[in-house]
C-alpha positions in Angstrom: -1.2 14.8 23.5 1.7 12.5 21.7 5.4 13.0 22.8 7.2 14.4 19.8 9.3 12.0 17.5 12.5 11.9 18.8 15.4 9.6 16.9 16.7 6.7 19.1 19.4 4.4 18.0 17.5 0.8 18.5 13.8 1.1 17.3 11.9 -2.2 17.6 8.7 -3.0 15.7 6.7 -5.7 17.3 3.9 -7.0 15.1 1.1 -9.3 16.5 0.0 -11.0 13.2 -2.3 -14.0 12.2 -2.2 -15.6 9.2 -1.4 -12.0 7.4 2.0 -11.0 7.6 1.9 -8.3 5.0 0.8 -6.4 7.9 4.7 -6.5 8.4 5.4 -5.2 4.8 2.3 -2.9 4.7 3.3 -1.0 7.9 7.3 -0.5 6.8 5.6 1.0 3.8 3.7 3.3 5.7 6.2 4.1 8.0 9.0 5.2 4.9 7.0 8.5 4.2 7.8 9.8 7.7 11.4 9.4 7.2 14.4 6.4 8.1 14.1 8.5 11.7 10.7 6.4 12.4 11.8 3.1 10.7 12.9 0.0 12.6 16.1 -1.1 13.3 14.7 -4.4 14.2 11.6 -5.9 14.0 9.8 -8.9 15.9 6.5 -11.0 15.2 4.4 -12.8 17.4 1.8 -15.1 16.1 0.8 -18.6 16.1 2.8 -21.5 14.7 0.7 -21.3 11.6 1.4 -17.3 11.5 4.9 -17.6 11.8 5.1 -20.6 9.2 3.7 -18.1 6.9 5.8 -15.0 7.6 9.1 -17.1 7.3 7.6 -18.3 4.0 6.5 -15.2 2.7 8.5 -12.6 4.2 11.8 -14.0 4.5 12.5 -16.5 1.9 14.4 -16.3 -1.1 11.6 -16.1 -3.1 8.8 -14.5 -3.0 10.9 -12.6 0.2 8.4 -9.6 0.5 10.3 -8.0 3.1 13.5 -8.3 0.8 11.7 -7.0 -1.9 10.3 -4.0 -0.4 13.9 -3.0 1.1 15.2 -3.2 -2.4 12.3 -1.3 -4.3 12.5 1.4 -2.1 16.3 1.0 -0.8 15.4 0.8 2.8 18.0 1.1 5.6 18.9 -2.4 7.1 17.3 -3.7 9.7 17.6 -6.8 11.7 14.2 -9.2 11.0 15.2 -12.8 10.5 14.1 -16.4 11.6 14.9 -15.1 15.1 12.6 -12.4 15.2 10.0 -14.8 14.7 8.4 -15.8 17.7 5.6 -18.6 18.2 3.1 -18.2 20.9 3.2 -21.1 23.5 0.8 -22.4 26.2 1.3 -22.6 29.5 3.0 -25.8 29.4 5.5 -24.6 26.8 3.6 -25.9 23.5 3.3 -24.0 20.6 -0.1 -22.6 20.0 -1.6 -23.3 16.6 -4.7 -21.2 17.3 -6.2 -19.1 20.0 -9.7 -20.5 20.6 -9.9 -21.6 24.2 -9.9 -19.5 27.5 -6.4 -21.4 28.2 -5.2 -20.1 24.8 -6.3 -16.3 25.6 -4.7 -16.5 28.9 -1.6 -18.1 27.1 -1.2 -15.5 24.7 -1.8 -12.3 26.7 0.9 -13.5 29.1 3.2 -14.2 25.9 2.6 -10.7 24.4 2.7 -8.9 27.8 6.5 -10.9 28.6 7.5 -9.7 24.9 6.3 -5.8 25.4 7.8 -6.1 29.0 11.4 -7.3 27.8 11.2 -5.0 25.0 10.5 -1.8 26.6 13.4 -2.7 29.5 16.2 -0.5 27.0 15.6 2.8 27.9 17.6 3.8 25.1 15.0 2.0 22.6 11.6 2.8 21.4 9.1 0.6 21.0 6.1 0.7 18.0 3.8 -1.9 18.3 1.4 -2.6 15.5 -2.3 -3.9 16.1 -3.0 -4.5 12.3 -2.5 -8.5 12.2 -4.1 -11.3 14.0 -7.1 -12.2 16.1 -8.9 -9.2 18.1 -7.9 -10.8 21.2 -3.9 -10.7 20.5 -4.3 -7.1 19.3 -6.2 -6.1 22.8 -3.7 -7.6 24.4 -1.0 -5.9 22.7 -2.5 -2.5 22.9 -3.3 -3.2 26.8 0.2 -4.4 27.6 1.6 -1.5 25.7 -0.8 0.8 27.8 0.6 -1.0 31.2 4.6 -0.9 30.0 4.9 1.7 27.2 7.1 4.7 28.0 6.7 8.4 26.4 8.7 7.3 23.1 6.6 4.2 22.2 4.0 4.1 19.8 0.7 2.2 19.3 -0.7 2.3 15.5 -2.7 0.3 12.9 -2.0 -0.1 9.3 -5.0 0.6 6.9 -5.1 -0.8 3.3 -7.7 -0.1 1.0 -10.1 -2.6 -0.2 -10.1 -4.8 -2.2 -6.1 -4.9 -1.6 -7.1 -5.4 2.3 -6.5 -9.0 3.2 -5.5 -10.2 -0.4 -3.0 -12.8 0.0 -0.8 -11.7 -2.8 -0.6 -8.1 -1.6 2.4 -7.0 0.3 2.6 -3.5 -0.5 2.0 -0.4 -3.0 4.6 -1.8 -5.6 6.8 0.9 -7.1 5.8 -0.4 -10.6 3.0 -2.1 -12.1 2.1 -6.0 -10.8 -1.2 -7.3 -11.3 -3.0 -9.5 -9.0 -6.5 -11.2 -9.2 -9.4 -10.7 -6.6 -11.0 -13.9 -5.7 -14.7 -15.5 -6.6 -16.4 -15.7 -9.8 -16.2 -12.2 -10.6 -12.3 -12.2 -10.3 -10.8 -8.9 -11.6 -7.3 -7.6 -11.9 -5.8 -5.2 -9.6 -2.6 -3.3 -10.0 -0.4 -3.5 -6.7 1.0 0.3 -7.4 -2.3 1.8 -7.2 -3.0 0.5 -3.8 -3.3 3.0 -0.7 -1.7 2.2 2.8 -2.0 4.4 5.3 -1.0 4.6 8.9 -3.4 5.5 12.0 -1.5 6.1 15.1 -3.2 5.2 18.1 -2.9 7.3 21.6 -2.9 5.4 24.7 -2.6 6.0 28.3 0.9 5.1 30.1 0.4 3.4 33.4 4.2 2.1 33.8 5.0 4.8 36.4 2.0 3.1 38.5 3.5 -0.4 38.5 5.5 -2.1 41.1 9.1 -2.0 40.3 9.0 -6.0 40.7 6.4 -6.0 37.7 9.0 -4.4 35.4 11.6 -7.4 35.8 11.2 -11.2 35.1 8.3 -12.8 33.9 4.6 -11.9 34.8 0.8 -12.7 33.9 -1.0 -9.9 32.4 -3.6 -10.8 35.0 -1.1 -9.8 37.7 0.1 -6.5 36.0 -3.6 -5.3 35.6 -4.4 -6.3 39.2 -1.5 -4.2 40.6 -2.3 -1.1 37.8 -6.0 -1.3 38.9 -4.6 -1.1 42.7 -2.5 2.1 42.1 -5.7 3.9 41.0 -7.7 3.0 44.1 -7.5 4.5 47.9 -4.3 3.2 49.5 -4.3 0.3 51.9 -2.0 -1.3 54.4 -2.2 -4.1 56.0 0.7 -5.0 58.4 1.2 -9.0 59.3 3.6 -9.3 62.4 3.4 -13.1 62.1 4.4 -13.7 58.8 6.5 -10.4 58.8 5.1 -9.1 55.8 2.6 -6.1 54.6 0.6 -5.7 51.8 0.4 -2.1 50.4 -1.8 -0.9 47.5 -2.7 -4.7 46.7 1.2 -5.7 46.3 2.9 -7.9 49.2 6.4 -7.5 50.4 8.4 -8.9 53.6 10.5 -6.9 55.7 13.0 -7.5 58.0 11.8 -7.6 61.8 13.8 -4.5 62.3 12.2 -2.4 59.5 8.8 -3.6 60.3 8.9 -2.8 63.8 9.7 0.7 62.8 6.6 0.8 60.3 4.6 -0.9 62.9 5.7 1.5 65.7 4.6 4.5 63.1 1.5 3.0 62.0 0.0 2.0 65.7 0.7 6.2 66.3 -1.5 6.6 63.6 -4.3 4.7 64.3 -4.4 6.3 67.8 -4.1 9.8 65.8 -1.0 10.7 67.9 1.0 13.6 66.6 4.1 13.2 64.4 7.8 12.5 66.0 10.7 14.7 65.6 14.1 12.5 65.1 15.8 12.1 68.0 18.7 14.9 68.2 22.3 14.2 68.4 23.4 13.1 71.7 19.7 12.6 73.0 18.4 9.1 72.8 14.8 9.1 73.3 14.0 5.9 75.6 10.5 6.5 75.3 10.6 6.0 71.2 12.9 2.8 72.2 10.1 1.3 74.4 7.8 1.6 72.1 9.6 0.4 68.9 10.9 -2.4 71.2 7.4 -3.5 71.5 6.5 -3.8 68.4 9.7 -5.8 67.7 9.1 -8.1 70.5 5.7 -9.1 68.9 7.6 -10.2 65.5 10.3 -11.8 66.7 8.7 -13.6 69.6 10.3 -14.2 73.0 12.3 -17.2 72.1 13.9 -14.5 69.4 17.4 -13.6 69.7 16.7 -9.6 70.1 19.9 -8.9 72.7 21.6 -7.0 70.4 18.8 -4.8 69.4 17.9 -4.6 72.9 21.6 -3.8 73.9 21.4 -1.2 71.2 18.3 0.9 72.4 19.1 0.3 76.1 19.9 4.2 76.3 17.0 4.9 74.3 16.4 5.3 70.1 19.1 7.9 69.1 19.3 9.8 65.7 21.6 7.2 63.7 19.1 4.3 64.6 16.2 6.6 63.7 17.6 7.7 60.4 19.0 4.2 59.3 16.3 2.2 60.0 13.9 4.6 58.4 16.2 5.2 55.1 16.2 1.1 55.0 12.6 0.8 54.9 11.9 3.5 53.1 14.4 1.8 50.1 12.6 -1.9 50.6 9.2 -0.4 49.8 10.4 1.8 47.1 12.4 -1.1 45.6 9.2 -3.0 45.2 6.3 -0.5 44.9 8.2 2.1 42.6 6.4 5.1 42.3 3.3 4.1 44.0 5.3 3.6 47.4 4.9 7.4 48.7 1.9 6.6 50.9 3.7 3.6 52.6 6.6 5.7 53.5 7.4 7.9 56.8 6.6 11.2 55.8 7.6 14.9 57.2 5.4 17.9 57.5 8.2 20.0 55.8 8.6 22.2 59.1 11.7 22.6 61.1 12.2 20.3 63.4 10.6 17.9 61.1 8.0 15.9 62.1 7.7 12.3 60.7 4.9 10.1 60.5 2.2 8.0 58.5 -0.1 10.1 56.1 -2.1 7.0 55.1 -6.1 7.6 56.8 -6.2 5.5 59.9 -9.0 3.7 58.4 -6.6 2.7 55.5 -4.1 0.7 58.4 -4.9 -2.7 59.4 -3.1 -5.1 61.5 -3.7 -8.5 60.7 -3.3 -12.1 58.5 -2.7 -11.4 55.3 -4.9 -13.6 53.1 -3.6 -15.2 49.9 
């Protein structure tokens, strides 16, 4: 079920177009019937070099300037849509794409579209509306898929529908308020009145997977295939690999490094889980646990090695592991894992059973835990 329409001060329309820039004006025309509150406050267009040039000449020029005409004809509110909003797809080397025909072109287009949708969904106060109507089929697929990966409850996906023979007609941009005659192509060319055209908008429901993505994929440029892999990993059974030698773990397919103190803490609880040992109570105030310290230091020394500088940690735990060390180390470990994995962090945290006193342990099944080298 789609989220009810809310008013967002920043509303963005992103159109992925090919050689038919009129997708923009057709979509705006269809949206105007739903009220000003759904009309975008800014528009962005992604296309090949040829598509961008057509959009510039037909939509934003002084003549014919169909975007400006539409706004005048229907008294639409101001929207930010100028040449800075036209974005050319580029290949992996930063060269502009003139078409999308090869595998490398497809990969580059997918990465660029994904990155724009990630970028345009980063502002919580904004709403993103993605139009699938233009461009090659692969471009529409990538745009819809990327919105599924990054989309929030307020975002929308649509396809504008234009009745034939107006659909894809090079001289049709929207139903005009007064008669305007254009002609069909071919030997049997016939006149058409653009006033009589019907244009509607079809909303497309989509699954929102944003909450399943690691936080690292919500920031900075990321490849389409990498985001898909992360989303897929979140849907599979959690798995934890602990690589003491390289001071890193792989959780649900996502790799991250840990400080030795945090890694030793996690490794200690992972060993206990593998041995199916009972959960542990946090040491009470003023009663340090020598057994905890011994088991923890055994993991810590494996990480830093015999030549490592562990004197301060040994001194800190000389009387045993106290409540402050237990809670602070657990908190730092959780914060690090949560920063990277976000909503998928749960299975890899040191949880408790909720009873009093609380008993802490990993809840992953033992068969999901492995110690060893993490392969690239």
